[in-house]
mmCIF file of the N, C-alpha and C atoms, coordinates in Angstrom:
data_MODEL
# 
_entry.id   MODEL 
# 
loop_
_atom_site.group_PDB 
_atom_site.id 
_atom_site.type_symbol 
_atom_site.label_atom_id 
_atom_site.label_alt_id 
_atom_site.label_comp_id 
_atom_site.label_asym_id 
_atom_site.label_entity_id 
_atom_site.label_seq_id 
_atom_site.pdbx_PDB_ins_code 
_atom_site.Cartn_x 
_atom_site.Cartn_y 
_atom_site.Cartn_z 
_atom_site.occupancy 
_atom_site.B_iso_or_equiv 
_atom_site.pdbx_formal_charge 
_atom_site.auth_seq_id 
_atom_site.auth_comp_id 
_atom_site.auth_asym_id 
_atom_site.auth_atom_id 
_atom_site.pdbx_PDB_model_num 
ATOM 1   N N  . MET A 1 1  ? 182.345 92.797 -105.305 1.00 0.00 ? 1  MET A N  1 
ATOM 2   C CA . MET A 1 1  ? 181.715 91.738 -106.049 1.00 0.00 ? 1  MET A CA 1 
ATOM 3   C C  . MET A 1 1  ? 180.802 90.968 -105.102 1.00 0.00 ? 1  MET A C  1 
ATOM 4   N N  . THR A 1 2  ? 179.580 90.743 -105.530 1.00 0.00 ? 2  THR A N  1 
ATOM 5   C CA . THR A 1 2  ? 178.639 89.985 -104.713 1.00 0.00 ? 2  THR A CA 1 
ATOM 6   C C  . THR A 1 2  ? 178.458 88.591 -105.310 1.00 0.00 ? 2  THR A C  1 
ATOM 7   N N  . PHE A 1 3  ? 178.035 87.678 -104.467 1.00 0.00 ? 3  PHE A N  1 
ATOM 8   C CA . PHE A 1 3  ? 177.832 86.300 -104.891 1.00 0.00 ? 3  PHE A CA 1 
ATOM 9   C C  . PHE A 1 3  ? 176.379 85.916 -104.653 1.00 0.00 ? 3  PHE A C  1 
ATOM 10  N N  . ASP A 1 4  ? 175.541 86.164 -105.649 1.00 0.00 ? 4  ASP A N  1 
ATOM 11  C CA . ASP A 1 4  ? 174.123 85.827 -105.587 1.00 0.00 ? 4  ASP A CA 1 
ATOM 12  C C  . ASP A 1 4  ? 173.838 84.663 -106.519 1.00 0.00 ? 4  ASP A C  1 
ATOM 13  N N  . GLY A 1 5  ? 173.116 83.694 -106.034 1.00 0.00 ? 5  GLY A N  1 
ATOM 14  C CA . GLY A 1 5  ? 172.688 82.592 -106.890 1.00 0.00 ? 5  GLY A CA 1 
ATOM 15  C C  . GLY A 1 5  ? 173.686 81.451 -106.951 1.00 0.00 ? 5  GLY A C  1 
ATOM 16  N N  . LYS A 1 6  ? 173.236 80.384 -107.575 1.00 0.00 ? 6  LYS A N  1 
ATOM 17  C CA . LYS A 1 6  ? 174.009 79.152 -107.656 1.00 0.00 ? 6  LYS A CA 1 
ATOM 18  C C  . LYS A 1 6  ? 175.306 79.328 -108.440 1.00 0.00 ? 6  LYS A C  1 
ATOM 19  N N  . GLU A 1 7  ? 175.255 80.053 -109.557 1.00 0.00 ? 7  GLU A N  1 
ATOM 20  C CA . GLU A 1 7  ? 176.462 80.260 -110.361 1.00 0.00 ? 7  GLU A CA 1 
ATOM 21  C C  . GLU A 1 7  ? 177.515 81.046 -109.593 1.00 0.00 ? 7  GLU A C  1 
ATOM 22  N N  . GLU A 1 8  ? 177.071 82.052 -108.864 1.00 0.00 ? 8  GLU A N  1 
ATOM 23  C CA . GLU A 1 8  ? 177.996 82.883 -108.105 1.00 0.00 ? 8  GLU A CA 1 
ATOM 24  C C  . GLU A 1 8  ? 178.640 82.095 -106.961 1.00 0.00 ? 8  GLU A C  1 
ATOM 25  N N  . VAL A 1 9  ? 177.859 81.271 -106.324 1.00 0.00 ? 9  VAL A N  1 
ATOM 26  C CA . VAL A 1 9  ? 178.397 80.448 -105.239 1.00 0.00 ? 9  VAL A CA 1 
ATOM 27  C C  . VAL A 1 9  ? 179.392 79.443 -105.811 1.00 0.00 ? 9  VAL A C  1 
ATOM 28  N N  . GLY A 1 10 ? 179.115 78.902 -106.983 1.00 0.00 ? 10 GLY A N  1 
ATOM 29  C CA . GLY A 1 10 ? 180.050 77.996 -107.646 1.00 0.00 ? 10 GLY A CA 1 
ATOM 30  C C  . GLY A 1 10 ? 181.355 78.684 -107.990 1.00 0.00 ? 10 GLY A C  1 
ATOM 31  N N  . PHE A 1 11 ? 181.275 79.957 -108.392 1.00 0.00 ? 11 PHE A N  1 
ATOM 32  C CA . PHE A 1 11 ? 182.477 80.742 -108.689 1.00 0.00 ? 11 PHE A CA 1 
ATOM 33  C C  . PHE A 1 11 ? 183.309 80.898 -107.418 1.00 0.00 ? 11 PHE A C  1 
ATOM 34  N N  . TYR A 1 12 ? 182.656 81.261 -106.325 1.00 0.00 ? 12 TYR A N  1 
ATOM 35  C CA . TYR A 1 12 ? 183.355 81.412 -105.051 1.00 0.00 ? 12 TYR A CA 1 
ATOM 36  C C  . TYR A 1 12 ? 183.989 80.083 -104.621 1.00 0.00 ? 12 TYR A C  1 
ATOM 37  N N  . GLN A 1 13 ? 183.275 79.004 -104.805 1.00 0.00 ? 13 GLN A N  1 
ATOM 38  C CA . GLN A 1 13 ? 183.781 77.682 -104.455 1.00 0.00 ? 13 GLN A CA 1 
ATOM 39  C C  . GLN A 1 13 ? 185.052 77.368 -105.235 1.00 0.00 ? 13 GLN A C  1 
ATOM 40  N N  . ALA A 1 14 ? 185.084 77.719 -106.509 1.00 0.00 ? 14 ALA A N  1 
ATOM 41  C CA . ALA A 1 14 ? 186.269 77.474 -107.335 1.00 0.00 ? 14 ALA A CA 1 
ATOM 42  C C  . ALA A 1 14 ? 187.460 78.280 -106.844 1.00 0.00 ? 14 ALA A C  1 
ATOM 43  N N  . VAL A 1 15 ? 187.226 79.524 -106.465 1.00 0.00 ? 15 VAL A N  1 
ATOM 44  C CA . VAL A 1 15 ? 188.311 80.379 -105.964 1.00 0.00 ? 15 VAL A CA 1 
ATOM 45  C C  . VAL A 1 15 ? 188.878 79.812 -104.668 1.00 0.00 ? 15 VAL A C  1 
ATOM 46  N N  . VAL A 1 16 ? 188.007 79.403 -103.771 1.00 0.00 ? 16 VAL A N  1 
ATOM 47  C CA . VAL A 1 16 ? 188.448 78.854 -102.484 1.00 0.00 ? 16 VAL A CA 1 
ATOM 48  C C  . VAL A 1 16 ? 189.148 77.512 -102.683 1.00 0.00 ? 16 VAL A C  1 
ATOM 49  N N  . LEU A 1 17 ? 188.633 76.681 -103.570 1.00 0.00 ? 17 LEU A N  1 
ATOM 50  C CA . LEU A 1 17 ? 189.255 75.394 -103.860 1.00 0.00 ? 17 LEU A CA 1 
ATOM 51  C C  . LEU A 1 17 ? 190.656 75.585 -104.425 1.00 0.00 ? 17 LEU A C  1 
ATOM 52  N N  . LYS A 1 18 ? 190.812 76.546 -105.315 1.00 0.00 ? 18 LYS A N  1 
ATOM 53  C CA . LYS A 1 18 ? 192.129 76.836 -105.885 1.00 0.00 ? 18 LYS A CA 1 
ATOM 54  C C  . LYS A 1 18 ? 193.118 77.187 -104.771 1.00 0.00 ? 18 LYS A C  1 
ATOM 55  N N  . SER A 1 19 ? 192.675 77.996 -103.846 1.00 0.00 ? 19 SER A N  1 
ATOM 56  C CA . SER A 1 19 ? 193.529 78.383 -102.724 1.00 0.00 ? 19 SER A CA 1 
ATOM 57  C C  . SER A 1 19 ? 193.877 77.171 -101.852 1.00 0.00 ? 19 SER A C  1 
ATOM 58  N N  . GLY A 1 20 ? 192.889 76.320 -101.599 1.00 0.00 ? 20 GLY A N  1 
ATOM 59  C CA . GLY A 1 20 ? 193.127 75.126 -100.793 1.00 0.00 ? 20 GLY A CA 1 
ATOM 60  C C  . GLY A 1 20 ? 194.094 74.155 -101.456 1.00 0.00 ? 20 GLY A C  1 
ATOM 61  N N  . LEU A 1 21 ? 193.974 73.994 -102.757 1.00 0.00 ? 21 LEU A N  1 
ATOM 62  C CA . LEU A 1 21 ? 194.890 73.111 -103.489 1.00 0.00 ? 21 LEU A CA 1 
ATOM 63  C C  . LEU A 1 21 ? 196.315 73.667 -103.474 1.00 0.00 ? 21 LEU A C  1 
ATOM 64  N N  . LYS A 1 22 ? 196.448 74.986 -103.604 1.00 0.00 ? 22 LYS A N  1 
ATOM 65  C CA . LYS A 1 22 ? 197.772 75.602 -103.540 1.00 0.00 ? 22 LYS A CA 1 
ATOM 66  C C  . LYS A 1 22 ? 198.401 75.368 -102.170 1.00 0.00 ? 22 LYS A C  1 
ATOM 67  N N  . LEU A 1 23 ? 197.606 75.522 -101.117 1.00 0.00 ? 23 LEU A N  1 
ATOM 68  C CA . LEU A 1 23 ? 198.095 75.291 -99.757  1.00 0.00 ? 23 LEU A CA 1 
ATOM 69  C C  . LEU A 1 23 ? 198.571 73.855 -99.601  1.00 0.00 ? 23 LEU A C  1 
ATOM 70  N N  . TYR A 1 24 ? 197.755 72.913 -100.065 1.00 0.00 ? 24 TYR A N  1 
ATOM 71  C CA . TYR A 1 24 ? 198.116 71.506 -99.912  1.00 0.00 ? 24 TYR A CA 1 
ATOM 72  C C  . TYR A 1 24 ? 199.343 71.148 -100.744 1.00 0.00 ? 24 TYR A C  1 
ATOM 73  N N  . ALA A 1 25 ? 199.429 71.688 -101.953 1.00 0.00 ? 25 ALA A N  1 
ATOM 74  C CA . ALA A 1 25 ? 200.561 71.379 -102.834 1.00 0.00 ? 25 ALA A CA 1 
ATOM 75  C C  . ALA A 1 25 ? 201.878 71.889 -102.257 1.00 0.00 ? 25 ALA A C  1 
ATOM 76  N N  . LYS A 1 26 ? 201.845 73.056 -101.640 1.00 0.00 ? 26 LYS A N  1 
ATOM 77  C CA . LYS A 1 26 ? 203.075 73.658 -101.122 1.00 0.00 ? 26 LYS A CA 1 
ATOM 78  C C  . LYS A 1 26 ? 203.482 73.133 -99.748  1.00 0.00 ? 26 LYS A C  1 
ATOM 79  N N  . THR A 1 27 ? 202.498 72.851 -98.890  1.00 0.00 ? 27 THR A N  1 
ATOM 80  C CA . THR A 1 27 ? 202.823 72.521 -97.499  1.00 0.00 ? 27 THR A CA 1 
ATOM 81  C C  . THR A 1 27 ? 202.371 71.147 -97.040  1.00 0.00 ? 27 THR A C  1 
ATOM 82  N N  . GLY A 1 28 ? 201.429 70.540 -97.747  1.00 0.00 ? 28 GLY A N  1 
ATOM 83  C CA . GLY A 1 28 ? 200.873 69.263 -97.305  1.00 0.00 ? 28 GLY A CA 1 
ATOM 84  C C  . GLY A 1 28 ? 199.793 69.434 -96.248  1.00 0.00 ? 28 GLY A C  1 
ATOM 85  N N  . ILE A 1 29 ? 199.419 70.676 -95.961  1.00 0.00 ? 29 ILE A N  1 
ATOM 86  C CA . ILE A 1 29 ? 198.387 70.956 -94.966  1.00 0.00 ? 29 ILE A CA 1 
ATOM 87  C C  . ILE A 1 29 ? 197.029 70.999 -95.660  1.00 0.00 ? 29 ILE A C  1 
ATOM 88  N N  . ARG A 1 30 ? 196.080 70.245 -95.105  1.00 0.00 ? 30 ARG A N  1 
ATOM 89  C CA . ARG A 1 30 ? 194.725 70.284 -95.648  1.00 0.00 ? 30 ARG A CA 1 
ATOM 90  C C  . ARG A 1 30 ? 193.996 71.501 -95.078  1.00 0.00 ? 30 ARG A C  1 
ATOM 91  N N  . PRO A 1 31 ? 193.203 72.181 -95.889  1.00 0.00 ? 31 PRO A N  1 
ATOM 92  C CA . PRO A 1 31 ? 192.485 73.362 -95.407  1.00 0.00 ? 31 PRO A CA 1 
ATOM 93  C C  . PRO A 1 31 ? 191.497 73.049 -94.273  1.00 0.00 ? 31 PRO A C  1 
ATOM 94  N N  . ASN A 1 32 ? 190.874 71.890 -94.319  1.00 0.00 ? 32 ASN A N  1 
ATOM 95  C CA . ASN A 1 32 ? 190.023 71.441 -93.221  1.00 0.00 ? 32 ASN A CA 1 
ATOM 96  C C  . ASN A 1 32 ? 189.894 69.925 -93.299  1.00 0.00 ? 32 ASN A C  1 
ATOM 97  N N  . ARG A 1 33 ? 189.239 69.353 -92.339  1.00 0.00 ? 33 ARG A N  1 
ATOM 98  C CA . ARG A 1 33 ? 189.171 67.900 -92.237  1.00 0.00 ? 33 ARG A CA 1 
ATOM 99  C C  . ARG A 1 33 ? 188.449 67.256 -93.422  1.00 0.00 ? 33 ARG A C  1 
ATOM 100 N N  . ALA A 1 34 ? 187.446 67.908 -93.944  1.00 0.00 ? 34 ALA A N  1 
ATOM 101 C CA . ALA A 1 34 ? 186.655 67.334 -95.037  1.00 0.00 ? 34 ALA A CA 1 
ATOM 102 C C  . ALA A 1 34 ? 187.368 67.406 -96.384  1.00 0.00 ? 34 ALA A C  1 
ATOM 103 N N  . TRP A 1 35 ? 188.286 68.334 -96.528  1.00 0.00 ? 35 TRP A N  1 
ATOM 104 C CA . TRP A 1 35 ? 188.965 68.521 -97.805  1.00 0.00 ? 35 TRP A CA 1 
ATOM 105 C C  . TRP A 1 35 ? 190.172 67.610 -97.924  1.00 0.00 ? 35 TRP A C  1 
ATOM 106 N N  . THR A 1 36 ? 189.919 66.364 -98.210  1.00 0.00 ? 36 THR A N  1 
ATOM 107 C CA . THR A 1 36 ? 191.020 65.444 -98.469  1.00 0.00 ? 36 THR A CA 1 
ATOM 108 C C  . THR A 1 36 ? 191.549 65.736 -99.871  1.00 0.00 ? 36 THR A C  1 
ATOM 109 N N  . PRO A 1 37 ? 192.762 65.335 -100.168 1.00 0.00 ? 37 PRO A N  1 
ATOM 110 C CA . PRO A 1 37 ? 193.273 65.552 -101.531 1.00 0.00 ? 37 PRO A CA 1 
ATOM 111 C C  . PRO A 1 37 ? 192.361 64.945 -102.592 1.00 0.00 ? 37 PRO A C  1 
ATOM 112 N N  . THR A 1 38 ? 191.822 63.776 -102.315 1.00 0.00 ? 38 THR A N  1 
ATOM 113 C CA . THR A 1 38 ? 190.923 63.119 -103.259 1.00 0.00 ? 38 THR A CA 1 
ATOM 114 C C  . THR A 1 38 ? 189.662 63.948 -103.484 1.00 0.00 ? 38 THR A C  1 
ATOM 115 N N  . ALA A 1 39 ? 189.084 64.457 -102.406 1.00 0.00 ? 39 ALA A N  1 
ATOM 116 C CA . ALA A 1 39 ? 187.865 65.258 -102.520 1.00 0.00 ? 39 ALA A CA 1 
ATOM 117 C C  . ALA A 1 39 ? 188.136 66.565 -103.268 1.00 0.00 ? 39 ALA A C  1 
ATOM 118 N N  . MET A 1 40 ? 189.276 67.183 -103.014 1.00 0.00 ? 40 MET A N  1 
ATOM 119 C CA . MET A 1 40 ? 189.607 68.431 -103.698 1.00 0.00 ? 40 MET A CA 1 
ATOM 120 C C  . MET A 1 40 ? 189.806 68.199 -105.191 1.00 0.00 ? 40 MET A C  1 
ATOM 121 N N  . MET A 1 41 ? 190.497 67.119 -105.545 1.00 0.00 ? 41 MET A N  1 
ATOM 122 C CA . MET A 1 41 ? 190.724 66.825 -106.964 1.00 0.00 ? 41 MET A CA 1 
ATOM 123 C C  . MET A 1 41 ? 189.414 66.457 -107.663 1.00 0.00 ? 41 MET A C  1 
ATOM 124 N N  . LYS A 1 42 ? 188.552 65.728 -106.976 1.00 0.00 ? 42 LYS A N  1 
ATOM 125 C CA . LYS A 1 42 ? 187.260 65.362 -107.546 1.00 0.00 ? 42 LYS A CA 1 
ATOM 126 C C  . LYS A 1 42 ? 186.436 66.614 -107.841 1.00 0.00 ? 42 LYS A C  1 
ATOM 127 N N  . LEU A 1 43 ? 186.433 67.557 -106.924 1.00 0.00 ? 43 LEU A N  1 
ATOM 128 C CA . LEU A 1 43 ? 185.702 68.800 -107.130 1.00 0.00 ? 43 LEU A CA 1 
ATOM 129 C C  . LEU A 1 43 ? 186.335 69.634 -108.239 1.00 0.00 ? 43 LEU A C  1 
ATOM 130 N N  . ALA A 1 44 ? 187.658 69.664 -108.307 1.00 0.00 ? 44 ALA A N  1 
ATOM 131 C CA . ALA A 1 44 ? 188.342 70.403 -109.379 1.00 0.00 ? 44 ALA A CA 1 
ATOM 132 C C  . ALA A 1 44 ? 187.972 69.822 -110.743 1.00 0.00 ? 44 ALA A C  1 
ATOM 133 N N  . ARG A 1 45 ? 187.918 68.500 -110.845 1.00 0.00 ? 45 ARG A N  1 
ATOM 134 C CA . ARG A 1 45 ? 187.502 67.866 -112.105 1.00 0.00 ? 45 ARG A CA 1 
ATOM 135 C C  . ARG A 1 45 ? 186.067 68.231 -112.447 1.00 0.00 ? 45 ARG A C  1 
ATOM 136 N N  . SER A 1 46 ? 185.218 68.253 -111.429 1.00 0.00 ? 46 SER A N  1 
ATOM 137 C CA . SER A 1 46 ? 183.810 68.569 -111.628 1.00 0.00 ? 46 SER A CA 1 
ATOM 138 C C  . SER A 1 46 ? 183.626 70.013 -112.105 1.00 0.00 ? 46 SER A C  1 
ATOM 139 N N  . ILE A 1 47 ? 184.355 70.928 -111.520 1.00 0.00 ? 47 ILE A N  1 
ATOM 140 C CA . ILE A 1 47 ? 184.219 72.343 -111.874 1.00 0.00 ? 47 ILE A CA 1 
ATOM 141 C C  . ILE A 1 47 ? 184.774 72.618 -113.265 1.00 0.00 ? 47 ILE A C  1 
ATOM 142 N N  . THR A 1 48 ? 185.978 72.129 -113.532 1.00 0.00 ? 48 THR A N  1 
ATOM 143 C CA . THR A 1 48 ? 186.644 72.458 -114.794 1.00 0.00 ? 48 THR A CA 1 
ATOM 144 C C  . THR A 1 48 ? 186.189 71.582 -115.950 1.00 0.00 ? 48 THR A C  1 
ATOM 145 N N  . GLY A 1 49 ? 185.729 70.382 -115.657 1.00 0.00 ? 49 GLY A N  1 
ATOM 146 C CA . GLY A 1 49 ? 185.340 69.449 -116.713 1.00 0.00 ? 49 GLY A CA 1 
ATOM 147 C C  . GLY A 1 49 ? 186.532 68.828 -117.421 1.00 0.00 ? 49 GLY A C  1 
ATOM 148 N N  . LYS A 1 50 ? 187.716 68.987 -116.835 1.00 0.00 ? 50 LYS A N  1 
ATOM 149 C CA . LYS A 1 50 ? 188.932 68.446 -117.455 1.00 0.00 ? 50 LYS A CA 1 
ATOM 150 C C  . LYS A 1 50 ? 189.405 67.215 -116.694 1.00 0.00 ? 50 LYS A C  1 
ATOM 151 N N  . PRO A 1 51 ? 189.956 66.236 -117.405 1.00 0.00 ? 51 PRO A N  1 
ATOM 152 C CA . PRO A 1 51 ? 190.514 65.071 -116.713 1.00 0.00 ? 51 PRO A CA 1 
ATOM 153 C C  . PRO A 1 51 ? 191.844 65.455 -116.062 1.00 0.00 ? 51 PRO A C  1 
ATOM 154 N N  . LEU A 1 52 ? 191.916 65.342 -114.761 1.00 0.00 ? 52 LEU A N  1 
ATOM 155 C CA . LEU A 1 52 ? 193.133 65.679 -114.023 1.00 0.00 ? 52 LEU A CA 1 
ATOM 156 C C  . LEU A 1 52 ? 193.663 64.418 -113.355 1.00 0.00 ? 52 LEU A C  1 
ATOM 157 N N  . LYS A 1 53 ? 194.960 64.277 -113.331 1.00 0.00 ? 53 LYS A N  1 
ATOM 158 C CA . LYS A 1 53 ? 195.560 63.117 -112.680 1.00 0.00 ? 53 LYS A CA 1 
ATOM 159 C C  . LYS A 1 53 ? 195.373 63.232 -111.166 1.00 0.00 ? 53 LYS A C  1 
ATOM 160 N N  . ALA A 1 54 ? 195.446 62.108 -110.494 1.00 0.00 ? 54 ALA A N  1 
ATOM 161 C CA . ALA A 1 54 ? 195.130 62.037 -109.071 1.00 0.00 ? 54 ALA A CA 1 
ATOM 162 C C  . ALA A 1 54 ? 195.943 63.000 -108.195 1.00 0.00 ? 54 ALA A C  1 
ATOM 163 N N  . ARG A 1 55 ? 197.211 63.138 -108.451 1.00 0.00 ? 55 ARG A N  1 
ATOM 164 C CA . ARG A 1 55 ? 198.039 63.987 -107.581 1.00 0.00 ? 55 ARG A CA 1 
ATOM 165 C C  . ARG A 1 55 ? 198.603 65.207 -108.308 1.00 0.00 ? 55 ARG A C  1 
ATOM 166 N N  . ASP A 1 56 ? 197.940 65.619 -109.342 1.00 0.00 ? 56 ASP A N  1 
ATOM 167 C CA . ASP A 1 56 ? 198.382 66.783 -110.114 1.00 0.00 ? 56 ASP A CA 1 
ATOM 168 C C  . ASP A 1 56 ? 197.746 68.050 -109.540 1.00 0.00 ? 56 ASP A C  1 
ATOM 169 N N  . TYR A 1 57 ? 198.165 68.414 -108.327 1.00 0.00 ? 57 TYR A N  1 
ATOM 170 C CA . TYR A 1 57 ? 197.570 69.556 -107.638 1.00 0.00 ? 57 TYR A CA 1 
ATOM 171 C C  . TYR A 1 57 ? 197.868 70.870 -108.359 1.00 0.00 ? 57 TYR A C  1 
ATOM 172 N N  . GLU A 1 58 ? 199.093 71.031 -108.833 1.00 0.00 ? 58 GLU A N  1 
ATOM 173 C CA . GLU A 1 58 ? 199.449 72.255 -109.550 1.00 0.00 ? 58 GLU A CA 1 
ATOM 174 C C  . GLU A 1 58 ? 198.683 72.354 -110.875 1.00 0.00 ? 58 GLU A C  1 
ATOM 175 N N  . GLY A 1 59 ? 198.490 71.227 -111.535 1.00 0.00 ? 59 GLY A N  1 
ATOM 176 C CA . GLY A 1 59 ? 197.691 71.209 -112.758 1.00 0.00 ? 59 GLY A CA 1 
ATOM 177 C C  . GLY A 1 59 ? 196.245 71.588 -112.488 1.00 0.00 ? 59 GLY A C  1 
ATOM 178 N N  . ALA A 1 60 ? 195.725 71.129 -111.353 1.00 0.00 ? 60 ALA A N  1 
ATOM 179 C CA . ALA A 1 60 ? 194.357 71.477 -110.970 1.00 0.00 ? 60 ALA A CA 1 
ATOM 180 C C  . ALA A 1 60 ? 194.249 72.966 -110.670 1.00 0.00 ? 60 ALA A C  1 
ATOM 181 N N  . VAL A 1 61 ? 195.263 73.526 -110.011 1.00 0.00 ? 61 VAL A N  1 
ATOM 182 C CA . VAL A 1 61 ? 195.278 74.963 -109.722 1.00 0.00 ? 61 VAL A CA 1 
ATOM 183 C C  . VAL A 1 61 ? 195.273 75.746 -111.036 1.00 0.00 ? 61 VAL A C  1 
ATOM 184 N N  . ALA A 1 62 ? 196.093 75.322 -111.985 1.00 0.00 ? 62 ALA A N  1 
ATOM 185 C CA . ALA A 1 62 ? 196.156 76.000 -113.282 1.00 0.00 ? 62 ALA A CA 1 
ATOM 186 C C  . ALA A 1 62 ? 194.822 75.890 -114.022 1.00 0.00 ? 62 ALA A C  1 
ATOM 187 N N  . ALA A 1 63 ? 194.214 74.718 -114.006 1.00 0.00 ? 63 ALA A N  1 
ATOM 188 C CA . ALA A 1 63 ? 192.932 74.524 -114.688 1.00 0.00 ? 63 ALA A CA 1 
ATOM 189 C C  . ALA A 1 63 ? 191.843 75.372 -114.043 1.00 0.00 ? 63 ALA A C  1 
ATOM 190 N N  . LEU A 1 64 ? 191.860 75.443 -112.718 1.00 0.00 ? 64 LEU A N  1 
ATOM 191 C CA . LEU A 1 64 ? 190.880 76.273 -112.023 1.00 0.00 ? 64 LEU A CA 1 
ATOM 192 C C  . LEU A 1 64 ? 191.098 77.751 -112.341 1.00 0.00 ? 64 LEU A C  1 
ATOM 193 N N  . GLN A 1 65 ? 192.356 78.170 -112.443 1.00 0.00 ? 65 GLN A N  1 
ATOM 194 C CA . GLN A 1 65 ? 192.634 79.572 -112.768 1.00 0.00 ? 65 GLN A CA 1 
ATOM 195 C C  . GLN A 1 65 ? 192.117 79.918 -114.157 1.00 0.00 ? 65 GLN A C  1 
ATOM 196 N N  . VAL A 1 66 ? 192.291 79.013 -115.105 1.00 0.00 ? 66 VAL A N  1 
ATOM 197 C CA . VAL A 1 66 ? 191.765 79.234 -116.458 1.00 0.00 ? 66 VAL A CA 1 
ATOM 198 C C  . VAL A 1 66 ? 190.242 79.353 -116.398 1.00 0.00 ? 66 VAL A C  1 
ATOM 199 N N  . TRP A 1 67 ? 189.597 78.465 -115.659 1.00 0.00 ? 67 TRP A N  1 
ATOM 200 C CA . TRP A 1 67 ? 188.140 78.479 -115.530 1.00 0.00 ? 67 TRP A CA 1 
ATOM 201 C C  . TRP A 1 67 ? 187.672 79.777 -114.873 1.00 0.00 ? 67 TRP A C  1 
ATOM 202 N N  . ILE A 1 68 ? 188.368 80.199 -113.830 1.00 0.00 ? 68 ILE A N  1 
ATOM 203 C CA . ILE A 1 68 ? 188.019 81.440 -113.131 1.00 0.00 ? 68 ILE A CA 1 
ATOM 204 C C  . ILE A 1 68 ? 188.177 82.633 -114.074 1.00 0.00 ? 68 ILE A C  1 
ATOM 205 N N  . ASP A 1 69 ? 189.275 82.682 -114.820 1.00 0.00 ? 69 ASP A N  1 
ATOM 206 C CA . ASP A 1 69 ? 189.499 83.773 -115.770 1.00 0.00 ? 69 ASP A CA 1 
ATOM 207 C C  . ASP A 1 69 ? 188.400 83.825 -116.827 1.00 0.00 ? 69 ASP A C  1 
ATOM 208 N N  . GLU A 1 70 ? 187.976 82.658 -117.295 1.00 0.00 ? 70 GLU A N  1 
ATOM 209 C CA . GLU A 1 70 ? 186.887 82.604 -118.279 1.00 0.00 ? 70 GLU A CA 1 
ATOM 210 C C  . GLU A 1 70 ? 185.586 83.147 -117.681 1.00 0.00 ? 70 GLU A C  1 
ATOM 211 N N  . GLN A 1 71 ? 185.317 82.798 -116.439 1.00 0.00 ? 71 GLN A N  1 
ATOM 212 C CA . GLN A 1 71 ? 184.104 83.271 -115.771 1.00 0.00 ? 71 GLN A CA 1 
ATOM 213 C C  . GLN A 1 71 ? 184.127 84.781 -115.566 1.00 0.00 ? 71 GLN A C  1 
ATOM 214 N N  . VAL A 1 72 ? 185.280 85.308 -115.194 1.00 0.00 ? 72 VAL A N  1 
ATOM 215 C CA . VAL A 1 72 ? 185.419 86.756 -114.998 1.00 0.00 ? 72 VAL A CA 1 
ATOM 216 C C  . VAL A 1 72 ? 185.218 87.482 -116.324 1.00 0.00 ? 72 VAL A C  1 
ATOM 217 N N  . ALA A 1 73 ? 185.814 86.959 -117.396 1.00 0.00 ? 73 ALA A N  1 
ATOM 218 C CA . ALA A 1 73 ? 185.664 87.571 -118.716 1.00 0.00 ? 73 ALA A CA 1 
ATOM 219 C C  . ALA A 1 73 ? 184.199 87.546 -119.169 1.00 0.00 ? 73 ALA A C  1 
ATOM 220 N N  . ALA A 1 74 ? 183.518 86.437 -118.909 1.00 0.00 ? 74 ALA A N  1 
ATOM 221 C CA . ALA A 1 74 ? 182.108 86.329 -119.281 1.00 0.00 ? 74 ALA A CA 1 
ATOM 222 C C  . ALA A 1 74 ? 181.263 87.323 -118.489 1.00 0.00 ? 74 ALA A C  1 
ATOM 223 N N  . ARG A 1 75 ? 181.590 87.495 -117.216 1.00 0.00 ? 75 ARG A N  1 
ATOM 224 C CA . ARG A 1 75 ? 180.877 88.466 -116.382 1.00 0.00 ? 75 ARG A CA 1 
ATOM 225 C C  . ARG A 1 75 ? 181.061 89.886 -116.885 1.00 0.00 ? 75 ARG A C  1 
ATOM 226 N N  . GLN A 1 76 ? 182.295 90.211 -117.228 1.00 0.00 ? 76 GLN A N  1 
ATOM 227 C CA . GLN A 1 76 ? 182.583 91.562 -117.703 1.00 0.00 ? 76 GLN A CA 1 
ATOM 228 C C  . GLN A 1 76 ? 181.892 91.819 -119.045 1.00 0.00 ? 76 GLN A C  1 
ATOM 229 N N  . ALA A 1 77 ? 181.860 90.824 -119.910 1.00 0.00 ? 77 ALA A N  1 
ATOM 230 C CA . ALA A 1 77 ? 181.165 90.972 -121.195 1.00 0.00 ? 77 ALA A CA 1 
ATOM 231 C C  . ALA A 1 77 ? 179.659 91.138 -120.971 1.00 0.00 ? 77 ALA A C  1 
ATOM 232 N N  . LYS A 1 78 ? 179.144 90.454 -119.984 1.00 0.00 ? 78 LYS A N  1 
ATOM 233 C CA . LYS A 1 78 ? 177.715 90.525 -119.662 1.00 0.00 ? 78 LYS A CA 1 
ATOM 234 C C  . LYS A 1 78 ? 177.341 91.897 -119.124 1.00 0.00 ? 78 LYS A C  1 
ATOM 235 N N  . GLU A 1 79 ? 178.235 92.500 -118.351 1.00 0.00 ? 79 GLU A N  1 
ATOM 236 C CA . GLU A 1 79 ? 177.968 93.814 -117.758 1.00 0.00 ? 79 GLU A CA 1 
ATOM 237 C C  . GLU A 1 79 ? 178.050 94.932 -118.782 1.00 0.00 ? 79 GLU A C  1 
ATOM 238 N N  . GLU A 1 80 ? 178.781 94.732 -119.867 1.00 0.00 ? 80 GLU A N  1 
ATOM 239 C CA . GLU A 1 80 ? 178.949 95.799 -120.870 1.00 0.00 ? 80 GLU A CA 1 
ATOM 240 C C  . GLU A 1 80 ? 177.765 95.940 -121.769 1.00 0.00 ? 80 GLU A C  1 
# 
């Protein structure tokens, strides 16, 4: 799978963010210095368009997974 263009980079960003939120939720370790819990949740809200509570990391992971699944399905429909 290649990531060309703004939409593709946004898809990759969502996948990486989901992984970072899972890491933080399970261990309390931030993926990097810039990814504070607040910044990660703000980006998750921006990507999914859903209102997420401040510390609902698992909910954000689930919402991102739904969004990612929708994007994959749309891609596959587009390729057919």
